[in-house]
N, C-alpha and C positions, 0 to 999 in steps of 0.2 A: 754516209749515204741514206737518203730518206727512202723508204719503201712506199708503193702505192697505198697500202692498206693503213699507213699510219697517219690517219687525218687527226685533227684537233678533238680531243676527246677519246681518242682510242683507249688510252689509259683506264679512264674509267668505264668504258664498256668491258675491258679485259676484266677490271676488278669484279663488275658485276656479274660477268659469265663464270668466272672461276668460283666466286662464293655462291651462285645460284647453284652450281653443281655441287658444291661442298655442302650447302644447306640440305639439297635433296638427298644426297647420298647418306647424311648424318640421320636425317629422320628416318631414312628407309633402313638404315642399319640398327636404329635404336627408336622403334615405333611407340613404344610406351614412355618415351621422354616426355616430360611436361614442357609446354611451350615456354614458359618462364625460363626453365633450365637450358633448353635449346638456344634460347635467345643469351642468356647469360654466357654461355660456352663459346658460341661463334661470335659474340660481340667482343669477347676477353680476345679471341684469336685474331680478329681484324685490328683492332688497337695495338696489341703486342707485335704484330707484324709491321705495322706502321712506325713504331718505336724503333723496333729492331733495324729495319732498313735505313732509318736515319742515323741510328747509333753505328751502323757498320761502315759508313763513308764510302758507299761505293757508287757514288752518282745518283742514290736515290735519296729523296727527301720525304719526310713526314707530311702528308696532306689530310687534311679534315675531310675533303671531298671525296677522298680514296676511302675513308671509313664509311662515309654516306653511302657509296656505291656498293661497298662491302656489306653494309648492313641491309640495303634494299635487295641485293642479290640473295643473300641467305634466307631473307623472308620471302622472296618470290620462290626459291626453291622448296621451301617448306609448304607454301601455299599450292605450288604445282603439285606435290606429293600428295596433299589432302584432297585436292580435286580429283587426281586420278585414283585415289582409294575410293572416294564417293562414288565416282563414275563406274568403277569395277563392281562395287557394291549394288548399285543401282541395276546394272546389267545382268547380274547373277539373280537378283530378286525377279526380274521380268523373265529369265529363262526357266527359272524354278515354279513359275506359276503353272 
């Protein structure tokens, strides 16, 4: 049975959203993590989850575009964290004057 929210590409939106959240929370938990290390860790996780879902034979297959959606998601989460951090810092400087 199809649900109303299962539109074409829903899978990619879900991948993006989950990895954006994961990226945001990862950099929030480890703010001193270098960008390259952050990228390596989450890229490895994205690729490994795709490989594992293919190997488990549970109706899911490995897709390159899922890895692309994951990557864009965790980079968006990273960028959002940095933007919020900068906005908070600027706000504190204005209040402190």
